[in-house]
C-alpha positions as CSV (number, residue, x, y, z in Angstrom):
1,M,10.3,-70.9,-1.2
2,T,12.5,-74.1,-2.6
3,S,12.5,-76.8,-1.2
4,N,16.5,-76.8,-1.8
5,T,16.4,-74.0,0.3
6,A,18.5,-75.2,3.6
7,P,16.4,-74.8,7.2
8,E,18.4,-72.5,8.4
9,S,18.0,-70.0,5.5
10,R,14.4,-70.0,6.1
11,Q,14.8,-69.2,9.3
12,L,16.9,-67.1,8.7
13,L,14.9,-65.2,6.5
14,E,11.7,-65.0,8.4
15,L,14.1,-63.4,10.7
16,A,15.4,-61.1,9.0
17,I,11.4,-59.9,7.6
18,A,10.9,-59.7,11.1
19,V,12.9,-57.5,12.0
20,L,12.1,-54.9,9.2
21,D,8.6,-55.1,9.7
22,D,9.2,-54.2,12.9
23,A,12.0,-51.0,12.4
24,K,8.8,-49.8,10.4
25,G,10.8,-50.7,6.9
26,D,9.1,-49.7,4.0
27,N,8.5,-52.4,0.8
28,I,9.4,-54.7,1.6
29,Q,10.6,-56.9,-1.0
30,V,12.2,-60.4,-1.4
31,I,14.0,-61.5,-4.6
32,D,14.7,-65.9,-4.7
33,L,18.2,-66.6,-5.4
34,T,17.9,-70.4,-5.2
35,D,18.5,-71.1,-8.9
36,R,20.1,-67.6,-9.5
37,S,23.1,-67.4,-8.1
38,S,25.6,-68.9,-5.8
39,F,26.5,-66.1,-3.2
40,A,23.3,-66.5,-1.5
41,D,19.8,-67.7,-1.4
42,Y,17.8,-65.2,-0.6
43,M,18.0,-61.0,-1.5
44,I,15.7,-58.3,0.6
45,V,15.8,-54.8,-0.3
46,V,14.0,-52.9,1.7
47,S,13.4,-49.1,2.1
48,G,13.9,-46.6,5.0
49,H,12.5,-42.8,5.8
50,S,15.7,-41.0,6.6
51,T,19.7,-42.4,6.9
52,R,19.1,-42.6,10.9
53,Q,16.3,-45.5,10.7
54,V,18.3,-46.8,7.4
55,K,21.1,-47.2,10.2
56,A,19.4,-48.4,12.7
57,M,17.4,-51.3,10.6
58,A,20.4,-52.0,9.7
59,D,22.3,-52.5,12.7
60,R,19.4,-54.1,14.7
61,L,19.0,-56.6,12.6
62,V,22.6,-57.3,12.9
63,Q,21.7,-57.4,16.4
64,R,18.8,-59.4,16.0
65,A,21.2,-62.4,13.8
66,K,23.8,-62.2,16.4
67,A,21.7,-62.9,19.2
68,A,19.4,-65.8,16.9
69,G,23.3,-67.6,16.2
70,F,23.9,-65.9,12.7
71,S,26.9,-64.7,12.3
72,P,26.7,-61.5,9.5
73,L,29.9,-62.2,7.1
74,G,29.7,-58.2,7.0
75,V,27.6,-54.5,6.9
76,E,28.8,-52.2,4.2
77,G,28.0,-47.7,3.6
78,D,26.3,-47.9,7.3
79,R,28.4,-44.8,8.1
80,E,26.4,-42.7,5.0
81,A,23.5,-45.4,5.5
82,E,21.6,-44.0,2.0
83,W,22.3,-47.6,1.5
84,V,23.3,-50.3,3.7
85,L,24.1,-53.4,2.5
86,V,24.6,-56.7,5.4
87,D,25.2,-59.7,4.3
88,L,24.1,-63.0,6.6
89,A,25.4,-64.7,3.7
90,D,22.9,-67.2,2.2
91,I,20.6,-63.8,3.2
92,V,21.8,-60.3,1.4
93,V,19.5,-57.1,2.3
94,H,19.9,-54.2,0.8
95,V,18.0,-51.4,3.6
96,M,18.1,-48.0,1.5
97,L,16.5,-44.7,1.6
98,P,13.4,-44.6,-1.7
99,Q,15.7,-42.2,-3.8
100,T,18.5,-44.6,-3.0
101,R,16.1,-48.1,-4.6
102,A,14.6,-46.0,-7.3
103,F,17.8,-45.1,-9.1
104,Y,19.6,-48.3,-8.6
105,N,16.6,-51.0,-8.8
106,L,17.3,-53.7,-7.7
107,E,14.1,-55.4,-7.8
108,K,14.0,-54.6,-11.8
109,L,18.2,-56.1,-12.1
110,W,16.9,-59.5,-11.0
111,S,13.3,-59.6,-12.4
112,T,15.3,-60.8,-15.0
113,P,14.9,-65.4,-15.3
114,P,18.0,-66.6,-16.0
115,A,19.4,-68.3,-19.2
116,S,18.0,-71.4,-19.6
117,R,21.3,-73.2,-19.4
118,S,20.2,-75.2,-23.1
119,T,20.1,-71.6,-24.4
120,S,23.4,-70.5,-22.8
121,A,24.8,-73.3,-24.6
122,Q,22.9,-73.3,-28.3
123,A,24.7,-69.7,-28.1
């Protein structure tokens, strides 16, 4: 974690990881976005075994975040529950079925290092 991340972001990140782990989420991956984006500090990608588990993990995360004083900005996809996105402002959480996660492969998409500013300026 970088030093320019707010303590609230780190606290929320730890809470989200604990909730997802407690809910038996599989393969929890944290992607640090602090030097890559302005929309969030971290992205979490986690798998659930069924649509019921995916929805339950997202619901539990929203409940625990609210109880800790963090107001989620939104939840998308909870009706179908193949991929539920929970927007916690500084943390964006993707709770997905394994086949959906493999298809979209967000980890690979975000694993490419950002282009340096000097390289972009030269192009």
